[in-house]
C-alpha positions as CSV (number, residue, x, y, z in Angstrom):
1,M,25.8,79.7,222.4
2,R,24.5,76.6,220.7
3,N,21.3,77.4,218.8
4,I,19.0,74.6,217.9
5,Q,16.2,75.0,215.5
6,T,13.1,73.2,216.7
7,S,10.9,74.7,214.0
8,R,12.3,72.4,211.3
9,S,10.3,69.3,212.2
10,T,7.3,71.4,213.0
11,K,7.6,73.2,209.6
12,N,7.8,69.8,207.8
13,W,4.6,68.7,209.6
14,V,2.9,71.9,208.7
15,R,4.0,71.6,205.0
16,L,2.6,68.0,204.9
17,F,-0.6,69.2,206.6
18,L,-0.9,72.0,204.1
19,A,-0.3,69.7,201.2
20,L,-3.0,67.3,202.3
21,Q,-5.5,70.1,202.9
22,C,-4.8,71.7,199.5
23,A,-5.4,68.3,197.9
24,M,-8.9,68.6,199.4
25,A,-9.2,72.1,197.9
26,C,-9.0,73.9,201.2
27,Q,-6.9,77.0,201.5
28,I,-4.9,77.5,204.8
29,A,-3.0,80.4,206.2
30,Q,0.5,79.1,207.2
31,A,1.9,79.5,210.7
32,G,5.1,81.2,211.6
33,S,8.6,79.8,212.0
34,Y,10.5,80.0,215.3
35,G,13.8,79.0,216.9
36,I,14.3,78.3,220.6
37,N,17.4,77.8,222.7
38,P,17.8,75.6,224.8
39,V,15.3,72.8,223.9
40,K,15.4,71.4,227.5
41,L,15.5,73.2,230.9
42,T,16.9,71.9,234.2
43,L,16.1,73.6,237.4
44,S,17.3,72.9,241.0
45,G,17.4,74.2,244.5
46,Q,20.7,75.9,243.8
47,N,19.8,77.1,240.3
48,S,16.1,77.8,240.4
49,T,15.9,80.1,237.4
50,Q,16.8,79.5,233.8
51,I,16.3,81.5,230.6
52,M,15.1,80.4,227.2
53,T,15.4,82.5,224.1
54,V,12.7,82.5,221.4
55,R,13.5,83.9,217.9
56,N,10.9,84.8,215.3
57,D,12.2,83.6,211.9
58,G,9.0,84.5,210.1
59,A,8.1,87.5,208.1
60,E,5.4,88.9,210.4
61,A,5.2,89.8,214.1
62,A,3.5,87.2,216.3
63,V,1.9,87.1,219.7
64,M,3.2,84.2,221.9
65,Q,1.7,82.8,225.1
66,V,3.5,80.6,227.7
67,E,1.7,77.8,229.5
68,L,3.2,75.6,232.2
69,A,2.1,72.1,233.2
70,A,3.2,69.3,235.5
71,W,4.1,66.2,233.4
72,S,3.4,62.6,234.3
73,Q,2.8,59.4,232.3
74,T,0.2,56.7,232.6
75,D,0.0,53.7,230.3
76,A,2.6,55.3,228.0
77,R,0.4,58.4,227.7
78,D,1.7,61.9,228.6
79,I,-0.5,63.6,231.2
80,Y,-0.3,67.4,231.6
81,T,-1.8,69.2,234.6
82,P,-1.8,73.0,235.0
83,T,0.7,73.9,237.7
84,R,1.8,76.9,239.8
85,E,5.1,75.2,240.8
86,L,6.8,77.0,237.9
87,L,6.7,80.6,236.8
88,A,7.4,82.0,233.4
89,N,8.0,85.7,232.7
90,P,6.7,87.2,230.5
91,P,3.7,84.9,230.2
92,I,2.6,86.6,226.9
93,F,4.5,88.9,224.5
94,T,4.6,90.2,221.0
95,L,7.6,89.0,219.0
96,P,8.5,91.2,215.9
97,A,9.8,89.5,212.8
98,G,13.5,88.7,213.1
99,A,13.5,89.6,216.8
100,E,14.3,87.6,220.0
101,Q,12.6,87.3,223.3
102,V,14.1,86.0,226.6
103,I,11.8,84.0,228.8
104,R,12.7,83.5,232.5
105,V,11.5,80.2,234.0
106,G,11.6,79.9,237.8
107,L,11.0,77.1,240.3
108,R,8.5,77.9,243.0
109,R,8.9,74.8,245.2
110,A,11.6,72.7,246.7
111,P,12.9,69.7,244.7
112,D,11.6,66.3,245.6
113,G,14.0,64.5,248.0
114,Q,13.9,61.2,246.1
115,R,12.8,61.5,242.5
116,E,13.2,63.9,239.5
117,L,10.2,66.2,238.9
118,A,9.0,66.7,235.3
119,Y,7.1,69.6,233.7
120,R,6.4,71.0,230.2
121,L,6.6,74.5,229.0
122,F,4.2,75.1,226.1
123,L,4.9,78.1,223.8
124,Q,1.7,78.8,221.9
125,E,1.4,81.1,218.9
126,V,-1.8,83.2,219.3
127,P,-3.4,83.4,215.8
128,P,-4.1,87.0,214.6
129,P,-7.7,87.9,213.8
130,V,-9.0,86.2,210.7
131,R,-8.9,88.5,207.7
132,P,-12.1,88.8,205.6
133,D,-10.3,87.3,202.6
134,T,-9.0,84.3,204.5
135,V,-10.6,80.9,203.5
136,G,-10.1,77.7,205.4
137,L,-8.2,76.8,208.6
138,Q,-5.6,79.0,210.3
139,V,-2.7,77.0,211.7
140,A,-0.9,78.1,214.9
141,L,2.3,76.4,216.2
142,R,2.6,75.0,219.7
143,I,6.1,74.2,220.9
144,S,6.7,71.9,223.9
145,V,9.8,72.2,226.0
146,P,10.6,69.6,228.8
147,V,11.6,71.0,232.2
148,F,13.3,68.7,234.8
149,V,14.0,69.2,238.5
150,P,16.4,66.6,239.9
151,P,16.6,65.7,243.6
152,P,19.6,66.9,245.6
153,H,21.4,63.6,245.0
154,P,22.4,62.3,241.5
155,V,19.7,60.9,239.3
156,K,20.0,57.9,237.0
157,P,17.5,56.1,234.8
158,I,17.6,52.3,235.0
159,L,15.9,50.5,232.0
160,H,14.5,47.0,232.1
161,W,13.2,45.4,228.9
162,Q,10.5,42.9,228.2
163,A,9.3,41.1,225.1
164,T,6.1,38.9,224.7
165,R,4.8,37.1,221.7
166,I,1.1,38.2,221.1
167,A,0.6,36.8,217.6
168,E,2.4,34.7,215.0
169,H,4.4,37.6,213.7
170,T,3.8,40.2,216.4
171,L,5.9,41.1,219.5
172,K,5.0,43.4,222.4
173,V,8.3,45.1,223.4
174,G,8.3,47.0,226.7
175,V,10.8,49.0,228.8
176,T,10.4,50.1,232.4
177,N,12.4,52.9,234.0
178,T,13.1,51.8,237.7
179,G,15.6,54.7,238.2
180,N,14.9,58.1,239.7
181,G,15.6,60.1,236.6
182,H,14.1,60.3,233.1
183,D,15.6,58.9,229.9
184,H,14.9,59.6,226.2
185,I,14.9,56.6,223.9
186,A,15.8,57.3,220.3
187,A,16.1,53.8,218.9
188,Y,16.6,50.2,219.9
189,K,17.8,46.9,218.3
190,I,17.1,43.4,219.5
191,Y,19.5,40.5,218.8
192,R,19.3,36.7,219.3
193,A,22.0,35.0,221.2
194,G,25.2,34.7,219.2
195,S,24.0,37.0,216.3
196,S,25.7,40.2,215.3
197,A,22.7,41.3,213.2
198,P,19.5,42.5,214.9
199,F,16.3,40.8,214.0
200,L,14.2,43.7,215.1
201,S,14.9,47.5,215.2
202,Q,12.8,50.6,215.8
203,Q,13.3,54.3,215.6
204,L,11.6,56.2,218.5
205,F,11.1,59.5,220.1
206,A,10.1,58.5,223.6
207,Y,10.6,60.1,227.0
208,L,10.4,57.6,229.8
209,L,9.9,59.2,233.3
210,P,10.9,57.5,236.5
211,G,8.6,54.5,237.4
212,E,6.9,54.4,234.0
213,T,6.7,51.7,231.3
214,H,6.3,52.1,227.6
215,Y,5.1,49.3,225.2
216,W,5.4,49.0,221.4
217,T,3.7,46.4,219.2
218,V,5.9,45.4,216.3
219,T,5.8,42.8,213.6
220,T,8.7,40.5,212.7
221,D,9.4,37.6,210.5
222,V,11.8,36.2,213.1
223,M,10.0,35.0,216.3
224,P,12.2,33.9,219.2
225,N,11.1,31.0,221.3
226,P,9.6,31.4,224.8
227,G,12.4,31.6,227.4
228,E,15.0,32.5,224.7
229,A,17.6,35.0,225.9
230,L,17.9,38.1,223.8
231,R,20.1,41.2,223.8
232,V,18.9,44.7,223.4
233,L,21.0,47.8,222.4
234,A,19.2,51.1,222.9
235,N,20.3,54.7,221.9
236,T,19.2,56.9,224.8
237,E,19.9,60.4,226.1
238,T,22.5,58.9,228.5
239,G,24.3,57.1,225.6
240,S,24.2,53.5,224.3
241,V,22.6,51.1,226.8
242,Q,22.7,47.4,226.6
243,G,20.3,45.0,228.3
244,N,19.0,41.4,228.4
245,I,15.5,40.2,227.6
246,V,14.1,36.7,228.2
247,M,11.2,36.0,225.9
248,D,7.9,35.7,227.9
249,K,5.3,33.1,227.1
250,P,2.2,34.6,225.4
């Protein structure tokens, strides 16, 4: 079984947070360290239950709580709404140091007939009672796991890119998903016609749900002309995707 550590990036963030707080002479109790597998769940009408394993890599036992939310996007913002369309068991549990816990996640509704449904499972560390000798802020980890429910027929994201000059050295780059399934964009590069070197590139961590648009404002020393044809190469969950952009007028 492939085991993916999701705590690494979270631990790095916590270390940075601790360093900044210590620089302000504030003492913090560090949160735990956890591994989960898998890092994404897919449910369907034929396979309405999946399991996720949580492992406590810390030195102390922890109390964990599971929260479930419907996931939508508006103006490139993630919106989470409590839902009863999914069920997680157990919803709260104690995880000893070095131990594992299996969480069963089940679908309580029929899939949508046209479009993929999206949810989030939040695994929240419940902080222990504050000890009398503790000074400062107590940090608790919160891990987010995407849950997708595709329709009965195959799903496919379809990406359409846009670029608009909004200042002398500033572009507004956007991408719209007109497909019926999500995509995850890790990076993109934009090329001028006939060039093998990109004039603009950006690393990302962006989920794009069906029907949604994300925009990024970026600076560049090379500004294409209005109406100029550009080429984009994006690294996504579905692989390398190429597309064309025609520069819009500001």
